[in-house]
C-alpha positions in Angstrom: 371.7 -192.2 140.2 369.6 -189.1 139.7 367.0 -187.9 142.3 363.4 -187.6 141.3 361.8 -184.2 141.9 358.2 -184.0 143.2 356.0 -180.9 142.5 354.9 -179.3 145.8 351.3 -178.4 146.3 350.3 -174.7 145.7 350.4 -172.7 148.8 347.0 -172.4 150.6 345.4 -169.1 151.3 346.8 -167.1 154.2 345.0 -167.7 157.5 343.9 -164.1 157.5 342.0 -164.7 154.2 340.2 -167.8 155.5 339.2 -166.0 158.7 337.8 -163.1 156.6 335.8 -165.5 154.5 334.4 -167.2 157.6 333.5 -163.9 159.2 331.7 -162.8 156.1 329.7 -166.0 156.0 328.9 -165.7 159.7 327.7 -162.1 159.2 325.5 -163.2 156.3 324.0 -165.9 158.5 323.5 -163.5 161.3 321.9 -161.0 158.9 319.5 -163.7 157.6 318.7 -164.8 161.1 317.9 -161.2 162.1 315.8 -160.7 159.0 313.9 -163.9 159.8 313.5 -162.8 163.4 312.1 -159.4 162.3 309.9 -160.9 159.6 306.3 -161.0 160.8 303.3 -162.4 159.0 299.9 -163.9 159.3 298.5 -166.4 156.8 295.6 -168.8 156.6 296.8 -172.4 156.2 293.5 -174.3 156.6 289.8 -173.7 156.2 286.9 -176.0 156.9 283.8 -174.1 156.0 280.1 -174.7 155.9 278.0 -174.7 152.7 275.6 -172.4 150.9 272.2 -173.6 149.9 272.2 -174.1 146.2 268.9 -175.8 145.5 267.3 -174.8 142.2 263.9 -175.6 143.8 262.6 -173.7 146.7 261.6 -175.6 149.8 258.9 -174.1 152.1 259.5 -174.5 155.8 256.9 -174.2 158.6 257.9 -171.8 161.4 258.7 -173.5 164.7 256.9 -170.6 166.4 253.5 -171.6 164.9 251.1 -171.8 167.9 249.8 -175.1 166.7 253.3 -176.6 166.8 254.1 -175.2 170.2 250.9 -176.5 171.6 251.9 -180.0 170.3 255.2 -179.6 172.0 253.7 -178.6 175.3 250.7 -180.8 175.4 252.6 -184.0 174.4 255.6 -183.1 176.7 258.0 -183.7 173.8 261.0 -182.2 175.6 260.6 -184.9 178.2 260.3 -187.5 175.4 263.7 -186.7 174.0 265.4 -185.8 177.3 267.1 -189.2 177.8 268.9 -188.9 174.5 272.6 -187.9 174.9 273.0 -186.9 171.2 270.8 -185.2 168.7 270.5 -188.4 166.8 269.4 -190.4 169.9 266.7 -187.8 170.4 265.5 -188.3 166.9 265.2 -192.0 167.6 263.3 -191.4 170.9 260.9 -189.1 169.2 260.4 -191.6 166.3 259.7 -194.4 168.8 257.2 -192.2 170.7 255.3 -191.5 167.5 255.3 -195.2 166.5 253.8 -196.2 169.8 250.8 -193.8 169.7 248.5 -196.1 167.7 248.5 -199.3 165.5 247.1 -198.9 162.1 244.0 -201.0 161.5 243.2 -200.2 157.8 240.0 -198.1 157.4 240.1 -194.6 158.8 239.0 -191.0 158.1 241.7 -189.0 156.5 242.3 -185.9 158.6 244.3 -182.7 157.7 248.0 -182.8 157.9 247.9 -181.7 161.6 249.6 -183.8 164.3 247.2 -182.7 167.0 244.1 -183.6 165.0 245.6 -186.9 164.0 246.5 -187.8 167.7 243.1 -186.6 168.9 241.2 -188.7 166.4 243.3 -191.8 167.2 242.8 -191.5 170.9 239.2 -190.3 171.0 237.7 -192.1 168.0 240.0 -195.0 167.3 240.7 -193.3 163.9 244.1 -195.0 163.3 246.0 -193.5 160.4 248.7 -195.2 158.3 252.2 -194.2 157.1 251.2 -190.7 156.1 249.9 -189.9 159.6 252.9 -191.4 161.4 255.2 -189.2 159.2 253.1 -186.1 159.7 253.1 -186.4 163.5 256.8 -187.2 163.5 257.7 -184.3 161.2 255.6 -181.7 163.1 257.0 -183.0 166.4 260.5 -182.3 165.1 259.5 -178.9 163.8 258.0 -178.0 167.2 261.5 -178.6 168.8 263.3 -176.5 166.3 264.5 -179.5 164.3 264.1 -179.7 160.5 262.1 -182.4 158.7 260.7 -183.1 155.3 258.5 -185.8 153.7 259.6 -188.6 151.5 257.2 -190.4 149.2 257.9 -193.8 147.8 254.3 -194.9 147.6 255.1 -195.6 151.3 255.4 -192.3 153.2 258.5 -191.5 155.4 260.3 -188.6 156.9 263.8 -187.2 156.5 265.4 -185.2 159.3 268.3 -182.8 159.1 271.1 -184.1 161.3 273.5 -181.4 162.5 275.8 -184.1 163.9 276.2 -185.9 160.5 275.6 -182.7 158.4 273.2 -184.6 156.2 269.5 -185.6 155.8 268.7 -188.9 157.4 265.8 -191.1 156.6 263.4 -191.9 159.5 260.5 -194.4 159.1 258.2 -193.8 162.1 255.6 -196.3 160.8 258.1 -199.1 161.1 260.3 -197.4 163.8 263.6 -197.7 161.9 266.3 -195.9 160.0 269.0 -197.2 157.6 272.7 -197.5 158.1 275.7 -198.6 156.1 279.1 -198.9 157.8 277.6 -197.3 160.9 276.5 -194.1 159.0 272.8 -193.3 158.8 271.7 -193.0 155.2 269.9 -190.4 153.3 267.2 -191.0 150.6 269.5 -190.5 147.6 271.9 -193.2 148.9 269.0 -195.6 149.3 267.6 -194.8 145.8 271.1 -195.2 144.2 271.5 -198.5 146.0 268.1 -199.6 144.7 268.8 -198.6 141.1 272.2 -200.3 141.1 271.2 -203.4 143.1 273.6 -202.7 145.9 271.8 -203.7 149.0 274.8 -205.4 150.5 275.9 -203.8 153.8 272.7 -201.8 154.3 270.8 -202.5 157.6 267.4 -201.4 158.9 268.0 -200.3 162.5 265.2 -200.2 165.0 265.0 -198.0 168.1 265.8 -201.2 170.2 269.1 -201.5 168.4 268.1 -204.4 166.2 269.8 -204.6 162.8 268.2 -206.3 159.9 270.0 -206.7 156.6 268.1 -205.1 153.7 267.4 -207.1 150.6 267.4 -206.0 147.0 263.6 -206.6 147.0 263.3 -204.5 150.2 265.1 -201.6 148.5 263.1 -201.7 145.3 260.5 -199.1 146.4 263.3 -196.6 146.8 263.4 -196.3 143.0 260.3 -194.1 143.5 262.2 -191.8 145.8 260.9 -188.2 145.8 260.8 -185.4 148.4 257.8 -183.2 149.1 259.0 -179.6 148.6 257.3 -178.1 151.7 256.3 -179.0 155.2 254.1 -176.0 155.9 250.8 -177.8 155.7 249.4 -176.2 158.8 249.5 -172.7 157.3 248.9 -173.9 153.7 246.8 -177.1 153.9 247.4 -180.0 151.4 244.9 -180.2 148.5 242.9 -183.4 148.1 240.6 -184.7 145.3 237.0 -185.1 146.4 234.5 -186.4 143.9 236.7 -185.1 141.1 237.2 -181.7 142.6 240.3 -180.3 144.2 239.9 -178.7 147.6 242.1 -177.9 150.7 242.0 -180.5 153.4 241.0 -178.4 156.4 239.7 -179.0 159.9 236.1 -180.2 160.3 234.1 -180.2 163.5 232.7 -183.6 162.7 235.6 -185.9 161.7 233.1 -188.0 159.7 233.1 -185.3 157.0 236.7 -186.2 156.1 237.4 -188.7 153.3 237.2 -192.3 154.4 240.2 -194.3 153.4 239.1 -197.7 152.2 235.8 -196.2 150.8 236.6 -192.9 149.2 239.5 -192.2 146.8 242.1 -190.4 148.9 244.3 -188.5 146.5 246.4 -185.6 147.8 248.2 -183.1 145.6 251.7 -182.0 146.6 254.8 -180.6 145.0 257.4 -183.4 144.8 260.8 -183.7 143.3 262.1 -187.1 142.3 265.7 -188.2 142.3 267.3 -190.2 139.5 271.0 -191.2 139.5 272.9 -189.3 136.8 273.9 -192.5 135.1 270.4 -193.8 134.8 269.2 -194.3 131.2 266.3 -192.0 130.3 264.0 -194.9 129.3 264.0 -195.9 133.0 262.9 -192.5 134.2 259.3 -191.3 134.8 259.6 -188.0 133.0 256.0 -187.1 133.8 257.0 -185.8 137.2 259.6 -183.1 138.2 263.0 -184.8 138.7 266.6 -184.1 139.1 270.0 -185.9 139.0 271.8 -183.0 140.7 272.6 -183.9 144.4 272.6 -180.2 145.4 268.9 -180.0 144.5 268.2 -182.3 147.5 270.9 -181.1 149.8 269.2 -178.1 151.4 271.6 -177.6 154.2 270.8 -176.0 157.6 272.7 -174.3 160.4 275.9 -173.8 158.4 278.7 -171.5 159.7 281.1 -169.8 157.2 284.3 -168.2 158.5 286.1 -165.4 156.6 289.4 -163.6 157.5 288.2 -160.0 157.3 291.2 -158.1 158.6 294.6 -158.7 160.2 297.1 -156.7 162.2 300.5 -158.3 162.1 302.1 -156.0 164.7 299.6 -157.0 167.4 299.0 -160.5 166.2 295.2 -160.0 165.9 292.8 -160.9 163.3 289.1 -160.1 162.7 287.0 -163.0 161.7 283.7 -162.6 160.0 281.1 -165.3 160.7 278.1 -166.0 158.6 275.1 -168.2 159.6 273.8 -169.8 156.5 270.2 -171.1 156.4 269.8 -171.0 160.2 266.2 -169.8 160.8 266.5 -170.4 164.6 269.9 -168.7 165.0 270.8 -167.4 168.4 274.5 -167.1 168.5 277.8 -168.6 167.5 279.6 -171.0 169.8 283.4 -170.3 169.6 285.9 -173.0 170.3 283.2 -175.1 172.0 283.2 -172.7 175.0 282.2 -169.1 174.3 279.1 -167.6 172.8 279.4 -164.7 170.3 276.0 -163.1 169.6 277.6 -160.9 166.9 278.9 -162.0 163.5 282.5 -160.8 164.0 285.2 -161.6 166.5 288.7 -160.4 167.3 291.0 -163.3 167.7 294.4 -162.8 169.5 297.0 -165.1 168.0 299.8 -167.0 169.6 303.0 -167.6 167.7 302.7 -170.6 165.5 299.6 -172.5 164.5 296.2 -171.2 165.8 292.8 -172.8 165.3 289.5 -171.1 165.8 286.2 -173.1 165.5 282.7 -171.8 165.3 279.2 -173.3 165.0 275.7 -172.1 165.0 273.7 -172.4 168.2 270.0 -172.2 167.8 267.5 -170.8 170.3 266.4 -174.3 170.9 269.9 -175.3 171.9 270.9 -177.3 168.8 274.4 -176.9 167.6 275.1 -176.8 163.8 278.1 -178.5 162.1 281.5 -177.1 163.2 283.6 -174.9 160.9 287.2 -173.9 161.6 290.0 -171.8 160.3 293.7 -172.4 160.9 296.0 -169.4 161.0 299.8 -169.4 161.2 301.4 -166.4 163.0 305.0 -165.4 162.9 305.7 -162.3 165.1 308.6 -159.9 165.0 310.7 -161.4 167.8 312.3 -158.0 168.6 309.1 -156.0 168.7 307.4 -154.9 171.9 304.7 -157.3 173.0 302.3 -154.7 174.3 301.2 -153.4 170.8 297.5 -153.2 170.4 295.7 -153.0 167.1 293.2 -150.4 166.0 290.6 -153.1 166.0 291.2 -153.9 169.7 291.3 -150.2 170.7 288.0 -149.6 168.9 286.3 -152.4 170.7 287.8 -151.4 174.0 289.5 -154.8 174.5 292.0 -155.0 177.4 
């Protein structure tokens, strides 16, 4: 019986060859690790920036420094009125409630200039109680006196919108009825109410009073918002509104005898103001009143305030330092930037010393009235050279004399 022969496996590589291969791989890995350790870089990985104003229509703002406004603030003790509010929005509501409580409209009255002090004086001294227009004028000028921003809304009914730094949006305030509007806990702006009115989407919208009461808004209640328009200026103290008297147009200015003003309920009270109406972009043209200026571009109504924009202006990888350029956009009362919620920077550039890994720097406008604009932030990833000396200082730091 013959024996079977089995082929033997080919001989493996000598041990010395395997060791050489392992050594080469190890050296390559060490080389890669050293390269990575010596590789240093700085890169922006996230940016949350403010906005630029891009309205096609110019809005004219009254200066908060106007003596008439500051007299209103001082005489009416408006700082005390808003003091109990913990947030800017709570302060808006307190101010709205204060205006609402100053008088109760009784119909017939002499129509005074758009001047909060004159309106209040006539109400208190002569029982000349105005209507929605006067409530809104007093409220808007009270806001302006405190360095807050406000504009008028006309639906046929007159209201006010205030710029909320907290929500980074315009918010409707109705001082006549002491309320604002919310949906899902968010205070609404005029465009949202107008869109809801045109699309019959009242569900989920509530009218919220200063006492916290919440009343569901009906489709019928929203219908006036189809007439939504904003008045393109609030500077009626320096440039009085024009009224029609006996067929002639004339500025509505202060009179020593209030009885020389037009008498609402007897005379025709027609004021002339520059207004911009909003129509949803999907609204058919046959439903629009094309006899008045109108727009379907949301940016024409945005008119942002107190925005901060952050830019990476320079970087020094060796020292792990960056220079950030800060821009305050549409911040007429700008005082400084608040950095990381702690430090004030009066200048528009800062040197930021990075730590290895992810770094975040936030900044927001602080106004001279103490209001804080919406927060912007930049996220920067820093990978240092792990073998480099840690006491390297950049030319930026040396120039500024930083320790």
